[in-house]
Backbone as numpy.savetxt, mean C-alpha at the origin, in Angstrom:
# Nx Ny Nz CAx CAy CAz Cx Cy Cz
4.86 -17.91 5.67 3.95 -16.81 6.36 2.88 -17.25 6.49
1.46 -17.22 7.97 0.50 -17.54 7.41 -0.38 -16.19 7.22
-1.36 -15.73 6.08 -1.83 -15.04 5.48 -3.17 -14.46 6.49
-3.10 -13.14 6.61 -4.27 -12.77 7.54 -5.63 -12.31 7.04
-6.22 -12.27 7.44 -7.75 -11.63 6.98 -8.05 -10.53 6.63
-7.56 -9.91 5.39 -7.75 -8.51 5.42 -8.41 -7.81 6.00
-8.76 -6.52 6.27 -9.70 -5.53 7.49 -11.01 -5.22 5.94
-11.91 -4.16 6.69 -13.15 -4.22 5.73 -12.73 -3.18 5.42
-11.35 -2.45 5.76 -10.99 -1.07 5.25 -10.14 -1.62 4.35
-9.27 -2.41 4.03 -8.16 -2.53 3.05 -9.17 -3.55 1.77
-9.81 -4.08 2.27 -10.79 -4.61 1.40 -11.74 -3.48 0.46
-12.24 -2.46 1.45 -12.95 -1.75 -0.04 -11.67 -0.87 -0.38
-10.89 -0.87 -0.36 -9.50 0.45 -1.06 -9.01 -0.83 -2.19
-8.89 -1.95 -1.81 -8.67 -2.98 -2.84 -9.74 -3.21 -3.89
-10.89 -3.22 -3.85 -12.17 -3.41 -4.67 -12.15 -2.25 -5.16
-11.93 -0.84 -4.41 -11.76 0.22 -5.80 -10.42 0.35 -6.83
-9.39 0.09 -6.52 -8.50 0.07 -7.08 -8.69 -0.78 -9.00
-9.46 -1.92 -7.61 -9.31 -3.40 -9.00 -10.18 -2.85 -10.11
-11.62 -2.01 -8.95 -12.37 -0.94 -10.04 -12.03 -0.25 -11.40
-10.11 0.27 -10.85 -10.08 1.26 -11.30 -8.78 0.54 -12.38
-8.34 -0.20 -12.57 -7.75 -1.33 -13.26 -6.27 -1.35 -13.24
-6.41 -1.63 -12.23 -4.81 -1.59 -10.85 -5.03 -2.74 -10.54
-3.96 -3.16 -10.71 -3.40 -4.67 -10.26 -3.04 -5.25 -9.33
-4.04 -4.18 -8.35 -2.82 -4.77 -6.91 -3.20 -6.15 -6.31
-2.95 -6.70 -5.56 -2.76 -7.47 -4.72 -2.79 -7.37 -3.51
-3.97 -8.47 -2.66 -4.39 -8.26 -1.05 -3.59 -9.52 -0.37
-3.41 -8.51 0.19 -2.45 -9.00 1.84 -1.05 -10.00 1.07
-0.48 -9.03 0.27 0.73 -9.41 -0.29 1.91 -9.19 -0.17
2.67 -10.57 0.22 3.92 -11.12 1.10 4.94 -11.18 0.01
5.80 -9.83 0.61 7.29 -9.54 -0.42 8.61 -10.34 0.45
8.26 -11.39 1.29 9.51 -12.31 0.98 9.70 -12.43 2.73
9.40 -10.89 3.37 9.45 -11.20 4.53 8.14 -10.93 5.47
7.52 -9.98 5.32 5.91 -9.54 5.70 4.91 -9.73 4.84
3.91 -9.18 5.72 2.98 -9.84 4.80 2.20 -7.40 4.88
1.89 -7.74 3.81 1.35 -5.81 3.63 0.23 -5.82 2.90
-1.03 -5.07 3.45 -2.56 -4.95 3.21 -2.79 -4.65 1.48
-1.67 -3.94 0.75 -1.69 -4.27 -0.80 -0.34 -4.13 -1.08
-0.10 -4.85 -2.03 1.04 -4.58 -2.53 0.01 -4.27 -3.89
1.37 -3.63 -5.11 1.52 -3.20 -6.15 2.65 -3.62 -6.69
3.03 -4.59 -7.43 4.33 -4.81 -7.01 5.04 -4.30 -8.19
4.08 -4.30 -9.95 4.81 -3.72 -10.98 4.50 -1.47 -11.18
4.57 -1.67 -10.04 4.34 -0.13 -9.55 5.39 0.47 -8.82
5.90 -0.94 -7.37 6.84 -0.85 -6.48 6.05 -0.04 -5.56
4.77 -0.25 -5.11 3.97 0.01 -4.32 3.80 -0.40 -3.42
3.19 0.24 -2.38 2.84 -0.85 -1.14 1.75 -0.14 -0.35
0.14 -0.37 0.51 -0.03 0.57 1.05 -0.34 -0.19 1.97
-0.77 0.83 2.89 -1.21 0.55 4.57 -2.14 0.89 4.93
-3.19 0.42 5.19 -4.75 0.72 6.18 -4.42 0.49 7.69
-4.25 1.73 8.32 -3.93 1.54 9.56 -4.85 2.02 10.29
-5.43 1.48 11.51 -6.02 1.80 11.96 -5.45 3.11 13.39
-6.39 3.47 14.45 -5.86 4.67 15.65 -4.05 4.30 15.86
-4.19 3.44 16.26 -2.65 2.63 16.88 -1.85 3.06 16.47
-1.74 2.80 14.43 -0.18 2.76 14.40 0.25 4.40 14.39
-0.93 5.28 15.16 -0.85 6.81 14.56 -0.09 7.57 16.06
-0.52 6.26 17.39 -1.01 7.01 18.65 0.27 6.11 19.19
0.63 5.11 19.20 1.21 3.72 19.76 2.90 3.78 19.56
3.42 4.47 20.31 5.08 5.01 19.49 5.99 3.60 19.22
5.85 2.91 19.59 6.28 1.32 19.40 5.31 0.96 18.63
4.93 1.79 17.67 3.88 0.59 16.80 4.33 1.70 15.65
4.94 3.27 16.02 5.50 3.70 14.90 6.61 3.43 14.40
7.32 3.25 15.53 9.04 2.67 15.68 9.03 1.54 14.54
8.02 -0.26 14.81 7.92 -0.88 13.97 7.38 -0.38 12.54
6.67 0.15 12.64 6.56 1.01 11.13 7.46 1.86 10.40
8.30 2.29 10.62 9.73 2.85 10.37 10.06 2.00 9.84
10.35 0.77 10.77 11.86 -0.08 10.01 11.32 -0.73 8.98
9.70 -1.14 9.18 9.12 -1.80 7.90 8.73 -0.97 6.54
9.12 0.05 6.76 8.97 0.74 5.67 10.76 1.12 5.61
11.35 0.97 5.63 12.17 1.69 5.76 13.30 -0.01 4.43
12.93 -0.93 5.17 13.39 -2.24 4.49 12.02 -2.17 3.16
11.62 -2.03 2.87 10.78 -2.13 1.50 11.37 -0.99 0.59
11.52 -0.04 1.01 12.47 1.43 1.03 13.63 0.84 0.01
14.75 -0.06 1.14 15.73 -0.42 0.36 15.60 -0.99 -0.79
14.13 -1.65 -1.19 14.37 -2.52 -2.16 13.11 -2.08 -3.20
12.88 -1.01 -3.06 12.66 -0.04 -4.37 11.70 0.03 -4.33
10.65 -0.27 -2.99 9.24 0.01 -2.63 8.89 1.21 -1.95
7.98 2.13 -2.60 7.56 3.21 -1.82 5.62 2.46 -0.68
6.18 3.02 0.44 4.29 2.64 0.82 4.27 4.04 1.57
2.85 3.45 1.48 2.16 4.60 1.63 0.91 4.56 3.39
0.64 4.75 4.11 -0.38 4.78 4.75 -1.46 5.62 5.20
-2.48 4.29 5.35 -3.79 5.48 5.12 -4.68 4.78 6.08
-4.93 6.17 6.65 -5.58 5.76 7.93 -7.69 5.31 7.58
-7.84 3.83 8.71 -9.20 4.09 8.67 -10.42 4.52 8.17
-10.15 5.90 9.13 -10.98 7.07 9.14 -10.73 7.70 7.26
-9.91 7.67 7.02 -9.76 8.22 5.56 -10.75 7.85 4.58
-10.48 6.19 4.70 -11.00 4.91 3.96 -12.36 4.85 4.06
-12.96 5.64 4.91 -14.73 5.72 5.13 -15.01 6.88 4.46
-13.91 8.13 4.44 -15.02 9.20 4.20 -14.36 9.74 2.70
-13.21 8.92 2.35 -12.11 9.51 1.21 -12.15 8.83 -0.19
-12.84 7.41 0.19 -12.17 5.77 -0.94 -12.22 5.89 -2.26
-13.43 6.96 -2.98 -13.29 7.27 -4.56 -12.68 8.19 -4.17
-11.85 9.15 -4.02 -10.86 10.02 -3.58 -9.24 9.69 -4.16
-9.69 8.51 -2.95 -7.77 8.06 -2.63 -7.97 6.85 -3.30
-8.93 6.33 -3.88 -8.91 5.56 -5.03 -8.08 6.33 -6.52
-8.68 7.20 -6.82 -8.87 7.91 -7.95 -6.52 7.89 -7.96
-6.96 8.65 -7.10 -5.25 9.40 -6.65 -4.81 8.39 -6.65
-4.23 6.98 -6.09 -3.71 6.02 -6.31 -3.91 5.73 -7.16
-4.88 5.43 -8.09 -4.60 4.97 -10.06 -3.60 5.42 -10.21
-4.31 6.79 -10.56 -3.03 8.25 -11.52 -1.60 7.61 -11.01
-1.14 7.13 -9.27 -0.32 7.40 -9.45 0.89 5.96 -9.38
0.11 5.38 -9.47 0.70 3.76 -10.33 0.74 3.80 -11.69
-0.23 4.56 -12.28 0.05 4.35 -13.66 1.38 5.65 -13.91
1.54 6.47 -13.87 2.61 7.26 -13.60 4.30 6.46 -13.24
4.25 5.89 -12.21 5.12 5.00 -11.40 4.92 3.77 -12.55
4.39 3.41 -12.86 4.40 2.23 -13.98 5.34 2.69 -15.14
5.09 3.83 -16.04 5.57 4.56 -17.00 6.97 4.67 -16.96
7.56 5.35 -15.88 8.90 5.73 -15.00 9.02 4.63 -14.75
8.41 3.06 -14.62 9.36 2.24 -14.37 10.24 1.84 -15.76
9.34 1.83 -17.14 9.10 1.21 -17.77 10.42 2.09 -19.18
10.62 3.71 -18.84 11.85 4.38 -19.34 12.49 4.20 -18.19
13.01 3.21 -17.10 13.84 2.98 -16.39 14.34 4.57 -15.37
13.21 5.23 -15.01 13.88 6.46 -14.45 13.38 6.12 -12.97
13.07 5.18 -12.80 12.46 4.47 -11.23 13.34 3.16 -11.00
13.95 2.84 -10.18 14.26 1.79 -10.21 13.24 0.03 -10.21
14.00 -0.95 -10.94 12.73 -1.99 -10.77 13.45 -3.36 -9.77
């Protein structure tokens, strides 16, 4: 599968996560689809979405299906709107870095599936 160019919003979040020590992967390919950001060691996917992901019924249904297949593999997916990145990048990256750290600890303790 050909990787797409990341959006400026996804790139900004990726950089903010990396600055916080999160081992994120830009344009992560899970074997079936490409996601904006993957954090495989914490079983986290991040999608940075434009308005059509919230306003187009067909896109919403596609996202539900994509998220369902990720969930079956044990991955949690968070969708973050571009506007949220523009207004709250540091707070979002900080919160996500805490969640990633906690999920990694739970995986080590075998509380979350690998």
